[in-house]
Phi, psi and omega in degrees: 000132179283141181247154175257112179242125183284177185293343177270357179094013180261130175285130180278134182203188180227154172233148186231124172252118183246129178261151168260186184293342179264004179082012177274155183261142175287123184230116191244147179264126180288149174292313177224136353291148184303133174068019172270131182251145180193174171279157172300141179199164176179168183277153177278150174273156177305129179081356183278135175283147181306318181297318177296320177297323178298313180294323177296312179297320178303315179292313182299323187264338182235348184082357182281148178258169181308318183287348180280346182228158173248128178284122181257323184196158175230139178296141178290322185252166169269133179254137185245147166221150177266142174283145173299150184306322182290347179263354180289137176260088187294342180272356181273151181228120359283158180291129177261119182258353181173194179233149168238131190230141164271136181249147181230141174250123179231157175244133175290121181246355178255185180292136178302334179297345178286346176291123185215104181290345180269013182293340177236167183293331183237081181301141177263337180238156176233354174197169180207167174211165176255127187234162176296158190306311185271355182310314184301333182299328181274345190247339183288153178306137190308321185289350178259356187300318182299316179294318179298319178298316180298314182294314181296319177296320181297325184262356184302321180293334177281319182285325181241061185292336184282349179220148179267116178297132180282160177303321181296321179296319180291318178296317179299315179298319180292316181296322183289348183263357187276350185288000000 
């Protein structure tokens, strides 16, 4: 698969935060590396628009189709993370040093039974759970925490429209994720 890597060495991609009807977030366990949990995400194909890439990745990683979700929000900015040195593929050209991602917030509007990790030949996840909003900050692999914090903070006003998150709540969520 061809990748889109910008002039700074960042692979362009998308990240997806999916809510259920109770406001819980879809949190999935990767097949490899074993027991790593994350949101669905993936790289863009050459010429692919981020929104189209989001729907493609959603299907590839969860089996869900466009009609299974409602698009709630898109991040205004691209969020970046650097790959740890041991994960760099120094023999690849161009060298990819990390990812920059557009993030999307979607709500599952179809039956949860439509989630199917076997929808593609090479499943990326093997199980999932629904978690509280800030839960992923403490659990995601450390090099992705900053991006997760940015995306969750960006969408908090959409998920919690009835209340204004206080500065202390955001700081607490950020502080609890640094461990």
